[in-house]
C-alpha positions as CSV (number, residue, x, y, z in Angstrom):
1,X,239.9,38.9,231.3
2,X,237.3,36.3,232.3
3,X,236.2,36.0,235.9
4,X,233.7,33.9,237.7
5,X,230.2,35.2,238.2
6,X,228.2,35.1,241.3
7,X,225.5,32.4,241.5
8,X,222.1,33.6,240.5
9,X,219.5,34.6,243.0
10,X,217.8,31.6,244.5
11,X,220.8,29.3,244.1
12,X,220.9,26.7,246.9
13,X,224.5,25.7,246.7
14,X,227.9,27.2,245.7
15,X,227.6,25.2,242.4
16,X,224.7,27.4,241.2
17,X,221.0,26.9,240.9
18,X,219.7,23.4,241.2
19,X,218.3,21.8,238.0
20,X,214.7,21.2,237.6
21,X,213.2,18.1,239.2
22,X,212.9,16.3,235.8
23,X,216.5,16.6,234.8
24,X,218.4,13.4,235.6
25,X,215.3,11.5,236.6
26,X,215.8,9.0,233.8
27,X,219.4,8.4,234.9
28,X,218.1,7.3,238.3
29,X,215.6,5.1,236.6
30,X,218.5,3.5,234.6
31,X,220.4,2.9,237.9
32,X,217.2,1.2,239.2
33,X,216.9,-1.0,236.1
34,X,220.5,-2.0,236.3
35,X,220.0,-3.0,240.0
36,X,217.0,-5.1,239.0
37,X,219.0,-6.9,236.3
38,X,221.9,-7.7,238.7
39,X,219.7,-8.7,241.6
40,X,218.4,-12.3,242.3
41,X,215.7,-13.1,239.8
42,X,217.1,-10.7,237.3
43,X,218.9,-11.4,234.0
44,X,221.3,-14.5,234.0
45,X,223.6,-12.8,231.4
46,X,223.9,-9.6,233.3
47,X,224.5,-11.6,236.5
48,X,227.5,-13.3,235.0
49,X,229.3,-10.2,233.8
50,X,232.5,-8.8,235.4
51,X,234.6,-5.7,234.8
52,X,236.8,-7.8,232.6
53,X,234.1,-9.4,230.5
54,X,232.5,-5.9,229.9
55,X,235.8,-4.3,228.8
56,X,235.4,-5.1,225.1
57,X,231.8,-3.8,225.2
58,X,233.0,-0.5,226.7
59,X,235.5,-0.2,223.9
60,X,233.0,-1.1,221.2
61,X,230.5,1.4,222.5
62,X,233.1,4.2,222.6
63,X,233.9,3.6,219.0
64,X,230.2,3.6,218.1
65,X,229.8,7.0,219.8
66,X,232.7,8.3,217.6
67,X,231.1,6.8,214.5
68,X,227.8,8.6,215.4
69,X,229.7,11.9,216.0
70,X,231.3,11.6,212.5
71,X,228.0,10.8,210.9
72,X,226.3,13.9,212.2
73,X,223.2,11.9,213.0
74,X,222.0,13.4,216.3
75,X,219.4,10.6,216.9
76,X,222.1,8.0,216.4
77,X,224.4,9.9,218.7
78,X,221.7,10.0,221.4
79,X,221.3,6.2,221.2
80,X,225.0,5.5,221.3
81,X,225.6,7.8,224.2
82,X,222.9,5.9,226.0
83,X,224.7,2.6,225.3
84,X,227.9,4.2,226.6
85,X,226.1,5.5,229.7
86,X,224.9,1.9,230.3
87,X,228.5,0.8,230.5
88,X,229.3,3.4,233.2
89,X,226.3,2.4,235.2
90,X,227.0,-1.3,234.8
91,X,230.6,-1.0,236.0
92,X,229.5,1.1,238.9
93,X,226.9,-1.6,239.9
94,X,229.6,-4.2,239.7
95,X,231.8,-2.2,242.0
96,X,229.0,-1.7,244.4
97,X,229.1,-5.5,245.0
98,X,232.7,-5.7,246.0
99,X,233.0,-7.5,249.3
100,X,235.5,-5.2,251.1
101,X,235.8,-2.0,249.1
102,X,232.4,-1.2,247.6
103,X,231.5,2.0,245.8
104,X,228.7,2.8,243.4
105,X,227.3,5.3,240.9
106,X,227.0,8.0,243.6
107,X,230.7,7.8,244.3
108,X,231.5,7.9,240.6
109,X,229.4,11.0,240.2
110,X,230.8,12.7,243.3
111,X,234.3,12.1,242.1
112,X,233.8,13.9,238.8
113,X,231.8,16.7,240.5
114,X,234.6,17.3,242.9
115,X,237.2,17.2,240.1
116,X,235.3,19.6,237.9
117,X,234.8,22.1,240.8
118,X,238.5,21.9,241.8
119,X,239.7,22.3,238.2
120,X,237.4,25.3,237.5
121,X,238.4,27.8,240.2
122,X,237.6,30.6,237.7
123,X,234.0,29.5,237.9
124,X,233.6,28.2,241.5
125,X,236.2,30.3,243.2
126,X,237.9,33.7,242.7
127,X,240.6,32.6,240.2
128,X,241.0,34.6,237.0
129,X,241.8,33.3,233.5
130,X,242.7,35.0,230.3
131,X,241.2,32.6,227.7
132,X,240.5,28.9,227.0
133,X,244.2,28.1,226.6
134,X,244.8,29.4,230.1
135,X,242.0,27.2,231.4
136,X,243.5,24.2,229.7
137,X,246.9,24.9,231.2
138,X,245.4,25.3,234.7
139,X,243.6,22.0,234.2
140,X,246.8,20.2,233.5
141,X,248.5,21.8,236.4
142,X,245.7,20.8,238.8
143,X,245.8,17.3,237.4
144,X,249.5,16.9,238.0
145,X,249.2,18.2,241.5
146,X,246.2,15.9,242.3
147,X,247.8,12.7,241.0
148,X,251.3,13.4,242.1
149,X,252.7,12.9,238.7
150,X,256.5,13.1,238.3
151,X,256.7,12.7,234.5
152,X,255.0,14.6,231.7
153,X,254.2,11.1,230.3
154,X,252.3,9.9,233.3
155,X,248.7,9.2,232.6
156,X,248.9,8.6,228.9
157,X,247.3,5.2,228.3
158,X,249.5,2.8,226.4
159,X,246.4,1.2,224.9
160,X,245.4,4.4,223.1
161,X,245.3,4.2,219.3
162,X,248.8,5.1,218.1
163,X,247.9,8.4,216.4
164,X,245.9,9.5,219.3
165,X,248.7,8.6,221.7
166,X,251.2,10.4,219.6
167,X,249.0,13.5,219.7
168,X,248.6,13.3,223.4
169,X,252.3,12.8,224.0
170,X,253.1,15.8,221.7
171,X,250.7,18.0,223.7
172,X,252.4,17.0,226.9
173,X,255.9,17.7,225.5
174,X,254.8,21.0,224.1
175,X,253.7,22.1,227.6
176,X,257.0,20.9,229.0
177,X,259.1,22.6,226.4
178,X,260.7,19.3,225.5
179,X,262.1,18.5,222.0
180,X,259.7,16.0,220.4
181,X,261.7,15.3,217.3
182,X,262.3,11.6,216.7
183,X,265.8,10.7,215.8
184,X,266.8,7.6,213.8
185,X,265.9,6.2,210.5
186,X,263.3,7.4,208.1
187,X,260.9,4.6,209.0
188,X,257.1,4.6,208.5
189,X,256.7,5.1,212.3
190,X,259.0,8.1,212.4
191,X,257.3,9.6,209.4
192,X,253.8,9.0,210.8
193,X,254.8,10.6,214.1
194,X,256.1,13.6,212.2
195,X,252.8,13.8,210.3
196,X,251.0,13.7,213.6
197,X,253.1,16.5,214.9
198,X,252.4,18.5,211.7
199,X,248.6,17.9,212.1
200,X,248.8,19.0,215.8
201,X,250.6,22.2,214.8
202,X,247.9,23.0,212.3
203,X,245.2,22.4,215.0
204,X,244.0,19.1,213.4
205,X,243.3,15.9,215.4
206,X,245.4,13.3,213.5
207,X,243.3,10.4,214.7
208,X,240.1,12.1,213.7
209,X,241.5,13.2,210.4
210,X,242.5,9.6,209.5
211,X,239.2,8.2,210.7
212,X,237.3,10.7,208.5
213,X,239.4,9.8,205.5
214,X,238.9,6.1,206.0
215,X,235.2,6.6,206.5
216,X,234.9,8.6,203.3
217,X,236.7,5.9,201.4
218,X,234.5,3.2,202.8
219,X,231.4,5.2,201.9
220,X,232.7,5.6,198.3
221,X,233.4,1.9,198.0
222,X,229.9,1.1,199.3
223,X,228.3,3.5,196.8
224,X,230.4,2.1,193.9
225,X,229.4,-1.5,194.8
226,X,225.7,-0.6,195.2
227,X,225.6,0.9,191.7
228,X,227.6,-2.0,190.2
229,X,230.4,0.3,188.9
């Protein structure tokens, strides 16, 4: 059984020892750069952006992070994570300018800190857990309580890629002991959903598996074209 451990000697807060002075300094510098870009005399393009205009960039950067993960190139991953971090800081800076309900990067960070502490009582309180699966179940239970959800489907974004959405839905239904079998004809959609369920049962991410297969095919095509075969 896994239990929380007491903070090390010298810890200044209940969250454990504070990090060294250098850790996170560059993030603060990024916030300052973003502030300069959005302030009078800064960049005209950055000054024109809104949450809506940046939405496509957020999506593109997310996919580029996934591509970097699949490539195994750690330098590429570091670069793409920086681009994604920029999107977070940019959106936080825009929110800071709201005329009646402003909030900024500190509120964003505080929100996730509070969420992590609340959902890890086995680390930051006296709760006990058996294993990682128990931690995940507790996480979902805390999430339902925090957000006041009444349906197991609440919080699954409709805009998710279809295979990823199917996997997420299947996970929710498994936890709720609900039959996830699709009735009806033997359409491609029903068959794809069944394949997603099969992948999940085998511990495979269906979206990631398909992305890897498509990437492998694209690489093979590129290699074939480059050699003229």
